[in-house]
C-alpha positions in Angstrom: -64.3 -62.8 -0.4 -62.1 -62.9 2.7 -63.5 -66.3 3.9 -62.9 -67.7 0.4 -59.2 -66.6 0.4 -58.7 -68.1 3.9 -60.2 -71.4 2.7 -58.0 -71.5 -0.4 -54.9 -70.8 1.7 -55.9 -73.5 4.2 -56.4 -76.0 1.4 -53.1 -75.1 -0.2 -51.3 -75.4 3.2 -52.9 -78.8 3.8 -51.9 -80.1 0.3 -48.3 -78.8 0.8 -48.1 -80.6 4.2 -49.4 -83.8 2.8 -47.1 -83.8 -0.2 -44.1 -82.9 2.0 -44.8 -85.7 4.4 -44.8 -88.2 1.6 -41.6 -87.1 -0.2 -39.1 -89.8 -0.7 -35.9 -89.4 1.2 -32.7 -91.3 1.7 -31.6 -92.2 5.2 -28.2 -93.4 6.1 -27.5 -95.6 9.2 -26.9 -99.1 10.5 -29.4 -101.9 10.3 -29.8 -103.2 13.9 -32.6 -104.5 16.0 -35.1 -102.5 18.1 -33.8 -103.9 21.4 -30.2 -102.9 20.9 -30.9 -99.6 19.3 -32.9 -98.5 22.4 -30.5 -99.9 25.0 -27.3 -98.1 25.9 -24.4 -100.4 26.7 -26.0 -103.5 25.3 -22.7 -105.4 24.7 -23.3 -107.6 27.8 -26.3 -109.0 26.1 -24.6 -109.8 22.8 -26.4 -112.7 21.0 -23.6 -113.7 18.6 -20.0 -113.2 17.5 -20.7 -110.4 15.0 -23.1 -107.4 14.9 -25.0 -109.1 12.1 -25.4 -112.4 14.1 -26.5 -110.5 17.2 -29.1 -108.4 15.3 -30.5 -111.5 13.5 -30.7 -113.4 16.8 -32.5 -110.6 18.6 -35.1 -110.5 15.8 -35.6 -114.2 15.4 -35.4 -115.3 19.0 -36.5 -112.3 21.0 -39.2 -110.6 19.0 -37.2 -107.5 18.1 -37.7 -105.8 14.8 -35.2 -104.5 12.3 -34.6 -100.8 12.6 -32.3 -98.1 11.1 -30.1 -96.4 13.6 -28.1 -93.3 12.6 -26.3 -92.7 15.9 -29.1 -90.5 17.4 -32.4 -91.6 15.8 -34.1 -94.9 15.5 -36.5 -95.5 12.6 -38.8 -98.5 12.3 -38.8 -100.1 8.9 -42.0 -101.1 7.1 -40.1 -103.9 5.3 -38.8 -106.6 7.7 -37.5 -109.0 5.1 -34.9 -107.0 3.1 -33.1 -105.7 6.2 -32.0 -109.2 7.3 -29.3 -109.4 4.6 -28.0 -106.0 5.7 -28.0 -106.8 9.4 -25.2 -105.0 11.2 -24.2 -103.1 8.1 -24.2 -99.4 7.2 -26.9 -98.8 4.6 -28.9 -96.2 2.7 -32.6 -96.6 2.9 -34.8 -94.8 0.4 -38.5 -94.3 1.3 -41.0 -92.1 2.9 -41.0 -91.2 6.6 -44.1 -91.2 8.7 -42.8 -88.6 11.3 -45.6 -89.5 13.8 -44.7 -93.2 14.1 -41.0 -92.7 13.1 -41.5 -95.5 10.5 -39.8 -95.4 7.1 -41.9 -97.0 4.3 -39.1 -98.7 2.6 -38.6 -98.5 -1.2 -35.1 -99.8 -1.3 -32.1 -100.6 0.9 -28.5 -100.5 -0.4 -25.1 -100.9 1.2 -23.5 -97.6 2.0 -19.9 -96.9 0.9 
């Protein structure tokens, strides 16, 4: 009986972990590019007159990707089309986080107030 209880507990724990990892969350931060979000003091490399222009230029001309940066953490975004219109802006991203790859599977992006 004891092995059965251990197996049931392990299965329940696995299911709880899987469902928790896939829970939708809302993340707030700024849409920027992967080069600037990972480089301190990047202002000398500015690629345009505004944050939005710089972000778009880094993505289109230098192979960077759109990311969400909240001041401490950088999250890759699964959707690389929608973030373009929010480049350089503070936003709320709703989706599920893959903690291992630090990628948000994007359901929606809206401007933050």
